[in-house]
NUPALO-180189 format. One record per residue (C-alpha): residue number from 1; x, y, z. Coordinates in nm, 2 decimals. Layout:
BEGIN
<pt i="NUM" px="X" py="Y" pz="Z"/>
...
***
This chain:
BEGIN
<pt i="1" px="16.96" py="-4.84" pz="13.42"/>
<pt i="2" px="17.00" py="-5.12" pz="13.18"/>
<pt i="3" px="17.12" py="-5.47" pz="13.28"/>
<pt i="4" px="17.42" py="-5.43" pz="13.06"/>
<pt i="5" px="17.76" py="-5.47" pz="13.22"/>
<pt i="6" px="17.96" py="-5.16" pz="13.12"/>
<pt i="7" px="18.31" py="-5.20" pz="12.99"/>
<pt i="8" px="18.52" py="-4.88" pz="12.96"/>
<pt i="9" px="18.80" py="-4.94" pz="12.72"/>
<pt i="10" px="19.14" py="-4.77" pz="12.80"/>
<pt i="11" px="19.11" py="-4.55" pz="12.49"/>
<pt i="12" px="18.76" py="-4.43" pz="12.59"/>
<pt i="13" px="18.90" py="-4.36" pz="12.94"/>
<pt i="14" px="19.17" py="-4.14" pz="12.79"/>
<pt i="15" px="18.92" py="-3.96" pz="12.57"/>
<pt i="16" px="18.70" py="-3.89" pz="12.87"/>
<pt i="17" px="19.00" py="-3.76" pz="13.07"/>
<pt i="18" px="19.09" py="-3.53" pz="12.79"/>
<pt i="19" px="18.74" py="-3.40" pz="12.76"/>
<pt i="20" px="18.72" py="-3.33" pz="13.13"/>
<pt i="21" px="19.04" py="-3.14" pz="13.11"/>
<pt i="22" px="18.89" py="-2.92" pz="12.84"/>
<pt i="23" px="18.56" py="-2.88" pz="13.01"/>
<pt i="24" px="18.46" py="-2.53" pz="13.14"/>
<pt i="25" px="18.60" py="-2.50" pz="13.49"/>
<pt i="26" px="18.55" py="-2.15" pz="13.61"/>
<pt i="27" px="18.38" py="-2.14" pz="13.95"/>
<pt i="28" px="18.36" py="-1.76" pz="13.92"/>
<pt i="29" px="18.13" py="-1.75" pz="13.62"/>
<pt i="30" px="17.79" py="-1.60" pz="13.67"/>
<pt i="31" px="17.46" py="-1.64" pz="13.48"/>
<pt i="32" px="17.57" py="-1.38" pz="13.22"/>
<pt i="33" px="17.92" py="-1.48" pz="13.14"/>
<pt i="34" px="18.24" py="-1.68" pz="13.21"/>
<pt i="35" px="18.54" py="-1.54" pz="13.39"/>
<pt i="36" px="18.66" py="-1.38" pz="13.06"/>
<pt i="37" px="18.34" py="-1.20" pz="13.01"/>
<pt i="38" px="18.22" py="-1.44" pz="12.74"/>
<pt i="39" px="17.95" py="-1.71" pz="12.74"/>
<pt i="40" px="18.07" py="-2.07" pz="12.78"/>
<pt i="41" px="17.88" py="-2.30" pz="12.55"/>
<pt i="42" px="17.95" py="-2.67" pz="12.61"/>
<pt i="43" px="17.85" py="-2.88" pz="12.31"/>
<pt i="44" px="17.93" py="-3.25" pz="12.27"/>
<pt i="45" px="18.20" py="-3.49" pz="12.15"/>
<pt i="46" px="18.40" py="-3.40" pz="11.84"/>
<pt i="47" px="18.26" py="-3.70" pz="11.65"/>
<pt i="48" px="17.89" py="-3.59" pz="11.70"/>
<pt i="49" px="17.67" py="-3.32" pz="11.57"/>
<pt i="50" px="17.67" py="-3.08" pz="11.87"/>
<pt i="51" px="18.04" py="-2.98" pz="11.85"/>
<pt i="52" px="18.05" py="-2.86" pz="11.49"/>
<pt i="53" px="17.70" py="-2.72" pz="11.51"/>
<pt i="54" px="17.77" py="-2.53" pz="11.84"/>
<pt i="55" px="18.08" py="-2.38" pz="11.68"/>
<pt i="56" px="17.89" py="-2.27" pz="11.37"/>
<pt i="57" px="17.61" py="-2.11" pz="11.58"/>
<pt i="58" px="17.86" py="-1.94" pz="11.81"/>
<pt i="59" px="18.03" py="-1.78" pz="11.50"/>
<pt i="60" px="17.69" py="-1.63" pz="11.40"/>
<pt i="61" px="17.63" py="-1.50" pz="11.75"/>
<pt i="62" px="17.98" py="-1.35" pz="11.77"/>
<pt i="63" px="17.94" py="-1.18" pz="11.44"/>
<pt i="64" px="17.60" py="-1.01" pz="11.52"/>
<pt i="65" px="17.62" py="-0.95" pz="11.89"/>
<pt i="66" px="17.85" py="-0.76" pz="12.12"/>
<pt i="67" px="17.93" py="-1.08" pz="12.32"/>
<pt i="68" px="18.18" py="-1.37" pz="12.29"/>
<pt i="69" px="18.03" py="-1.72" pz="12.29"/>
<pt i="70" px="18.30" py="-1.98" pz="12.36"/>
<pt i="71" px="18.20" py="-2.33" pz="12.24"/>
<pt i="72" px="18.38" py="-2.62" pz="12.40"/>
<pt i="73" px="18.37" py="-3.00" pz="12.37"/>
<pt i="74" px="18.20" py="-3.20" pz="12.64"/>
<pt i="75" px="18.02" py="-3.53" pz="12.70"/>
<pt i="76" px="17.70" py="-3.35" pz="12.58"/>
<pt i="77" px="17.35" py="-3.33" pz="12.73"/>
<pt i="78" px="17.37" py="-3.46" pz="13.09"/>
<pt i="79" px="17.71" py="-3.31" pz="13.15"/>
<pt i="80" px="17.61" py="-2.98" pz="12.99"/>
<pt i="81" px="17.30" py="-2.96" pz="13.22"/>
<pt i="82" px="17.52" py="-3.01" pz="13.53"/>
<pt i="83" px="17.78" py="-2.75" pz="13.40"/>
<pt i="84" px="17.49" py="-2.50" pz="13.36"/>
<pt i="85" px="17.37" py="-2.58" pz="13.71"/>
<pt i="86" px="17.71" py="-2.53" pz="13.86"/>
<pt i="87" px="17.76" py="-2.19" pz="13.68"/>
<pt i="88" px="18.05" py="-2.32" pz="13.47"/>
<pt i="89" px="17.85" py="-2.27" pz="13.15"/>
<pt i="90" px="17.60" py="-2.00" pz="13.05"/>
<pt i="91" px="17.42" py="-2.15" pz="12.75"/>
<pt i="92" px="17.41" py="-2.52" pz="12.67"/>
<pt i="93" px="17.28" py="-2.77" pz="12.41"/>
<pt i="94" px="17.09" py="-3.07" pz="12.54"/>
<pt i="95" px="16.84" py="-3.33" pz="12.41"/>
<pt i="96" px="16.50" py="-3.22" pz="12.53"/>
<pt i="97" px="16.42" py="-3.57" pz="12.68"/>
<pt i="98" px="16.73" py="-3.56" pz="12.90"/>
<pt i="99" px="16.65" py="-3.20" pz="13.00"/>
<pt i="100" px="16.30" py="-3.30" pz="13.11"/>
<pt i="101" px="16.45" py="-3.57" pz="13.33"/>
<pt i="102" px="16.69" py="-3.32" pz="13.48"/>
<pt i="103" px="16.41" py="-3.07" pz="13.53"/>
<pt i="104" px="16.19" py="-3.32" pz="13.71"/>
<pt i="105" px="16.47" py="-3.50" pz="13.90"/>
<pt i="106" px="16.38" py="-3.84" pz="13.74"/>
<pt i="107" px="16.56" py="-4.11" pz="13.55"/>
<pt i="108" px="16.93" py="-4.05" pz="13.53"/>
<pt i="109" px="16.89" py="-3.74" pz="13.75"/>
<pt i="110" px="16.69" py="-3.90" pz="14.04"/>
<pt i="111" px="16.85" py="-3.78" pz="14.36"/>
<pt i="112" px="17.05" py="-3.49" pz="14.19"/>
<pt i="113" px="17.01" py="-3.23" pz="14.46"/>
<pt i="114" px="16.95" py="-2.88" pz="14.33"/>
<pt i="115" px="16.93" py="-2.95" pz="13.96"/>
<pt i="116" px="16.55" py="-2.95" pz="13.93"/>
<pt i="117" px="16.38" py="-2.63" pz="13.81"/>
<pt i="118" px="16.72" py="-2.47" pz="13.78"/>
<pt i="119" px="16.72" py="-2.39" pz="13.41"/>
<pt i="120" px="16.49" py="-2.26" pz="13.14"/>
<pt i="121" px="16.45" py="-2.31" pz="12.76"/>
<pt i="122" px="16.56" py="-2.08" pz="12.48"/>
<pt i="123" px="16.45" py="-2.28" pz="12.18"/>
<pt i="124" px="16.49" py="-2.59" pz="11.96"/>
<pt i="125" px="16.77" py="-2.64" pz="11.70"/>
<pt i="126" px="16.71" py="-2.96" pz="11.52"/>
<pt i="127" px="16.55" py="-3.31" pz="11.54"/>
<pt i="128" px="16.77" py="-3.56" pz="11.73"/>
<pt i="129" px="16.74" py="-3.89" pz="11.55"/>
<pt i="130" px="16.84" py="-4.21" pz="11.72"/>
<pt i="131" px="17.04" py="-4.42" pz="11.46"/>
<pt i="132" px="17.16" py="-4.76" pz="11.57"/>
<pt i="133" px="17.43" py="-4.86" pz="11.33"/>
<pt i="134" px="17.54" py="-5.23" pz="11.30"/>
<pt i="135" px="17.79" py="-5.40" pz="11.08"/>
<pt i="136" px="17.62" py="-5.61" pz="10.81"/>
<pt i="137" px="17.81" py="-5.92" pz="10.90"/>
<pt i="138" px="17.69" py="-5.90" pz="11.26"/>
<pt i="139" px="17.34" py="-6.02" pz="11.14"/>
<pt i="140" px="17.18" py="-5.74" pz="11.34"/>
<pt i="141" px="16.87" py="-5.60" pz="11.16"/>
<pt i="142" px="16.61" py="-5.55" pz="11.43"/>
<pt i="143" px="16.66" py="-5.39" pz="11.78"/>
<pt i="144" px="16.61" py="-5.73" pz="11.95"/>
<pt i="145" px="16.90" py="-5.87" pz="11.75"/>
<pt i="146" px="17.13" py="-5.66" pz="11.97"/>
<pt i="147" px="17.09" py="-5.92" pz="12.25"/>
<pt i="148" px="17.43" py="-6.07" pz="12.34"/>
<pt i="149" px="17.62" py="-5.84" pz="12.11"/>
<pt i="150" px="17.90" py="-5.58" pz="12.16"/>
<pt i="151" px="17.74" py="-5.24" pz="12.15"/>
<pt i="152" px="17.87" py="-4.88" pz="12.20"/>
<pt i="153" px="17.61" py="-4.68" pz="12.39"/>
<pt i="154" px="17.77" py="-4.34" pz="12.42"/>
<pt i="155" px="17.97" py="-4.16" pz="12.69"/>
<pt i="156" px="17.85" py="-4.19" pz="13.05"/>
<pt i="157" px="17.57" py="-3.94" pz="13.12"/>
<pt i="158" px="17.52" py="-3.85" pz="12.76"/>
<pt i="159" px="17.18" py="-3.83" pz="12.61"/>
<pt i="160" px="17.27" py="-4.12" pz="12.38"/>
<pt i="161" px="17.37" py="-4.34" pz="12.68"/>
<pt i="162" px="17.05" py="-4.24" pz="12.87"/>
<pt i="163" px="16.83" py="-4.33" pz="12.57"/>
<pt i="164" px="17.03" py="-4.65" pz="12.50"/>
<pt i="165" px="16.97" py="-4.76" pz="12.86"/>
<pt i="166" px="16.60" py="-4.69" pz="12.83"/>
<pt i="167" px="16.58" py="-4.88" pz="12.51"/>
<pt i="168" px="16.77" py="-5.18" pz="12.63"/>
<pt i="169" px="16.54" py="-5.20" pz="12.94"/>
<pt i="170" px="16.22" py="-5.16" pz="12.74"/>
<pt i="171" px="16.32" py="-5.44" pz="12.50"/>
<pt i="172" px="16.48" py="-5.65" pz="12.78"/>
<pt i="173" px="16.81" py="-5.67" pz="12.59"/>
<pt i="174" px="17.15" py="-5.77" pz="12.75"/>
<pt i="175" px="17.46" py="-5.65" pz="12.57"/>
<pt i="176" px="17.83" py="-5.60" pz="12.63"/>
<pt i="177" px="17.86" py="-5.23" pz="12.63"/>
<pt i="178" px="18.13" py="-4.99" pz="12.54"/>
<pt i="179" px="18.10" py="-4.63" pz="12.66"/>
<pt i="180" px="18.22" py="-4.47" pz="12.33"/>
<pt i="181" px="18.09" py="-4.16" pz="12.15"/>
<pt i="182" px="18.02" py="-4.23" pz="11.78"/>
<pt i="183" px="18.36" py="-4.09" pz="11.67"/>
<pt i="184" px="18.54" py="-4.37" pz="11.85"/>
<pt i="185" px="18.27" py="-4.62" pz="11.79"/>
<pt i="186" px="18.29" py="-4.56" pz="11.41"/>
<pt i="187" px="18.65" py="-4.67" pz="11.41"/>
<pt i="188" px="18.56" py="-4.98" pz="11.62"/>
<pt i="189" px="18.28" py="-5.07" pz="11.38"/>
<pt i="190" px="18.52" py="-5.05" pz="11.09"/>
<pt i="191" px="18.78" py="-5.26" pz="11.27"/>
<pt i="192" px="18.53" py="-5.52" pz="11.39"/>
<pt i="193" px="18.58" py="-5.45" pz="11.76"/>
<pt i="194" px="18.21" py="-5.39" pz="11.82"/>
<pt i="195" px="17.89" py="-5.51" pz="11.64"/>
<pt i="196" px="17.68" py="-5.20" pz="11.67"/>
<pt i="197" px="17.66" py="-4.85" pz="11.81"/>
<pt i="198" px="17.39" py="-4.61" pz="11.93"/>
<pt i="199" px="17.42" py="-4.26" pz="11.78"/>
<pt i="200" px="17.19" py="-3.97" pz="11.85"/>
<pt i="201" px="17.26" py="-3.74" pz="11.56"/>
<pt i="202" px="17.12" py="-3.52" pz="11.29"/>
<pt i="203" px="16.98" py="-3.68" pz="10.98"/>
<pt i="204" px="17.18" py="-3.75" pz="10.76"/>
<pt i="205" px="17.49" py="-3.78" pz="10.98"/>
<pt i="206" px="17.83" py="-3.73" pz="10.81"/>
<pt i="207" px="18.00" py="-3.96" pz="11.05"/>
<pt i="208" px="17.76" py="-4.24" pz="10.96"/>
<pt i="209" px="17.81" py="-4.16" pz="10.59"/>
<pt i="210" px="18.18" py="-4.21" pz="10.63"/>
<pt i="211" px="18.13" py="-4.55" pz="10.80"/>
<pt i="212" px="17.89" py="-4.66" pz="10.52"/>
<pt i="213" px="18.14" py="-4.57" pz="10.25"/>
<pt i="214" px="18.40" py="-4.80" pz="10.40"/>
<pt i="215" px="18.20" py="-5.07" pz="10.58"/>
<pt i="216" px="17.88" py="-5.26" pz="10.49"/>
<pt i="217" px="17.63" py="-5.15" pz="10.76"/>
<pt i="218" px="17.27" py="-5.20" pz="10.86"/>
<pt i="219" px="17.05" py="-4.94" pz="11.03"/>
<pt i="220" px="16.88" py="-5.12" pz="11.30"/>
<pt i="221" px="16.50" py="-5.12" pz="11.28"/>
<pt i="222" px="16.27" py="-5.08" pz="11.59"/>
<pt i="223" px="16.00" py="-5.34" pz="11.62"/>
<pt i="224" px="15.65" py="-5.27" pz="11.74"/>
<pt i="225" px="15.71" py="-5.50" pz="12.04"/>
<pt i="226" px="15.85" py="-5.27" pz="12.31"/>
<pt i="227" px="15.82" py="-4.94" pz="12.14"/>
<pt i="228" px="15.49" py="-4.86" pz="12.32"/>
<pt i="229" px="15.66" py="-4.91" pz="12.66"/>
<pt i="230" px="15.96" py="-4.71" pz="12.55"/>
<pt i="231" px="15.75" py="-4.41" pz="12.46"/>
<pt i="232" px="15.53" py="-4.45" pz="12.77"/>
<pt i="233" px="15.85" py="-4.43" pz="12.98"/>
<pt i="234" px="15.97" py="-4.12" pz="12.78"/>
<pt i="235" px="15.69" py="-3.91" pz="12.63"/>
<pt i="236" px="15.94" py="-3.67" pz="12.48"/>
<pt i="237" px="16.01" py="-3.94" pz="12.22"/>
<pt i="238" px="15.83" py="-3.98" pz="11.89"/>
<pt i="239" px="15.86" py="-4.24" pz="11.62"/>
<pt i="240" px="15.99" py="-4.16" pz="11.28"/>
<pt i="241" px="16.11" py="-4.34" pz="10.97"/>
<pt i="242" px="16.46" py="-4.29" pz="10.82"/>
<pt i="243" px="16.39" py="-4.30" pz="10.44"/>
<pt i="244" px="16.57" py="-4.57" pz="10.24"/>
<pt i="245" px="16.86" py="-4.42" pz="10.05"/>
<pt i="246" px="16.96" py="-4.18" pz="10.33"/>
<pt i="247" px="17.29" py="-4.38" pz="10.35"/>
<pt i="248" px="17.48" py="-4.59" pz="10.10"/>
<pt i="249" px="17.36" py="-4.95" pz="10.10"/>
<pt i="250" px="17.05" py="-4.88" pz="10.31"/>
<pt i="251" px="16.76" py="-4.91" pz="10.07"/>
<pt i="252" px="16.46" py="-4.97" pz="10.30"/>
<pt i="253" px="16.29" py="-4.73" pz="10.54"/>
<pt i="254" px="16.39" py="-4.79" pz="10.90"/>
<pt i="255" px="16.17" py="-4.72" pz="11.20"/>
<pt i="256" px="16.33" py="-4.53" pz="11.49"/>
<pt i="257" px="16.27" py="-4.26" pz="11.76"/>
<pt i="258" px="16.36" py="-3.90" pz="11.78"/>
<pt i="259" px="16.40" py="-3.60" pz="12.03"/>
<pt i="260" px="16.49" py="-3.24" pz="11.98"/>
<pt i="261" px="16.83" py="-3.06" pz="12.04"/>
<pt i="262" px="16.75" py="-2.75" pz="12.25"/>
<pt i="263" px="16.93" py="-2.45" pz="12.39"/>
<pt i="264" px="16.89" py="-2.39" pz="12.77"/>
<pt i="265" px="17.01" py="-2.11" pz="13.00"/>
<pt i="266" px="16.99" py="-2.03" pz="13.37"/>
<pt i="267" px="16.68" py="-1.84" pz="13.48"/>
<pt i="268" px="16.88" py="-1.54" pz="13.59"/>
<pt i="269" px="17.05" py="-1.46" pz="13.26"/>
<pt i="270" px="16.98" py="-1.11" pz="13.15"/>
<pt i="271" px="16.65" py="-1.08" pz="12.96"/>
<pt i="272" px="16.79" py="-0.85" pz="12.69"/>
<pt i="273" px="17.09" py="-1.09" pz="12.63"/>
<pt i="274" px="16.87" py="-1.39" pz="12.59"/>
<pt i="275" px="16.63" py="-1.20" pz="12.37"/>
<pt i="276" px="16.92" py="-1.11" pz="12.14"/>
<pt i="277" px="17.06" py="-1.46" pz="12.14"/>
<pt i="278" px="16.72" py="-1.60" pz="12.04"/>
<pt i="279" px="16.66" py="-1.33" pz="11.78"/>
<pt i="280" px="16.99" py="-1.39" pz="11.61"/>
<pt i="281" px="16.96" py="-1.77" pz="11.62"/>
<pt i="282" px="16.64" py="-1.77" pz="11.42"/>
<pt i="283" px="16.67" py="-1.45" pz="11.22"/>
<pt i="284" px="17.02" py="-1.55" pz="11.09"/>
<pt i="285" px="16.97" py="-1.93" pz="11.08"/>
<pt i="286" px="17.06" py="-1.92" pz="10.71"/>
<pt i="287" px="17.41" py="-1.81" pz="10.80"/>
<pt i="288" px="17.48" py="-2.11" pz="11.02"/>
<pt i="289" px="17.74" py="-2.32" pz="10.83"/>
<pt i="290" px="17.61" py="-2.67" pz="10.91"/>
<pt i="291" px="17.39" py="-2.93" pz="10.74"/>
<pt i="292" px="17.11" py="-2.91" pz="11.00"/>
<pt i="293" px="17.08" py="-2.53" pz="10.98"/>
<pt i="294" px="16.77" py="-2.56" pz="10.77"/>
<pt i="295" px="16.59" py="-2.72" pz="11.08"/>
<pt i="296" px="16.64" py="-2.40" pz="11.29"/>
<pt i="297" px="16.29" py="-2.28" pz="11.24"/>
<pt i="298" px="16.03" py="-2.08" pz="11.44"/>
<pt i="299" px="15.77" py="-2.33" pz="11.35"/>
<pt i="300" px="15.94" py="-2.60" pz="11.55"/>
<pt i="301" px="16.13" py="-2.38" pz="11.80"/>
<pt i="302" px="15.90" py="-2.47" pz="12.10"/>
<pt i="303" px="15.81" py="-2.83" pz="12.02"/>
<pt i="304" px="15.85" py="-3.09" pz="12.30"/>
<pt i="305" px="15.95" py="-2.85" pz="12.58"/>
<pt i="306" px="15.79" py="-3.10" pz="12.82"/>
<pt i="307" px="15.69" py="-2.84" pz="13.08"/>
<pt i="308" px="16.02" py="-2.66" pz="13.10"/>
<pt i="309" px="15.94" py="-2.29" pz="13.10"/>
<pt i="310" px="16.08" py="-2.04" pz="12.85"/>
<pt i="311" px="16.33" py="-1.77" pz="12.96"/>
<pt i="312" px="16.14" py="-1.43" pz="12.96"/>
<pt i="313" px="16.38" py="-1.29" pz="12.70"/>
<pt i="314" px="16.32" py="-1.57" pz="12.46"/>
<pt i="315" px="15.95" py="-1.56" pz="12.52"/>
<pt i="316" px="15.94" py="-1.19" pz="12.43"/>
<pt i="317" px="16.10" py="-1.26" pz="12.09"/>
<pt i="318" px="15.85" py="-1.54" pz="12.01"/>
<pt i="319" px="15.56" py="-1.33" pz="12.11"/>
<pt i="320" px="15.68" py="-1.05" pz="11.87"/>
<pt i="321" px="15.70" py="-1.32" pz="11.60"/>
<pt i="322" px="15.35" py="-1.44" pz="11.66"/>
<pt i="323" px="15.47" py="-1.79" pz="11.78"/>
<pt i="324" px="15.21" py="-1.96" pz="12.01"/>
<pt i="325" px="15.36" py="-2.01" pz="12.35"/>
<pt i="326" px="15.29" py="-2.36" pz="12.50"/>
<pt i="327" px="15.07" py="-2.36" pz="12.81"/>
***
């Protein structure tokens, strides 16, 4: 946990309450479907990538399979894993690094009774790129410049918040934190209420594009100092460069870190159902109406699983396609 003292603004509290009210709540759901016979798919906040992407993928599944997948908004990765564990969701999206912590009972999931080893992987969707956005007039250019600033780190328990805490710890940075998803944080950046925001999003992110069109921004660069410790603490992370020109006004390459967005299910879900979900996901990826659909590829489907096993139904599909299964 970072040293930062968390400040939950009233608007964020209302947003979280609304999200909780919309979250899957059926205690009668089993591994193969919710109480209406469909599959509940919690995604993420409406301002992020998961929510529109989950809806787009669910539309393809619903078109090609005799099953109803019901996407819902949520606080994303950590909440989604707990919803899956409780039986209130049947298939979830999560950042692989967060899932590895949950599977091993470490990090934010230390002491979470019963969550370890309680889910299995289906396959990757797209690369999750950490993008730290700062207003140009804040003077924040490198990650260490965040010290003493007002920073949105993501909703409590989200993959963004977990990663932000790890980063703040690794670089020994103290900030005044706001627990906003990037949708709300973008408004606060424009209004000058915060100086920077963490965002774990696809590249390029439409929500960051929109901020860049109305506000002069910097993408915060990671320095070599601290990054080795960061990756040592979370081996699911890898470094990458965001090319200059990705967003308006950002001309130079920016060093950052990335994970994968991955689908997970309960081990007891029907093998044939998971086989079909996996098959349609990759065979019909070109029908997914979202900007990251091009990243749904067999070549990267099993990258970074971090020791989490595959569901047998998914594994059968990959073996038929000649995909090497990680040891």
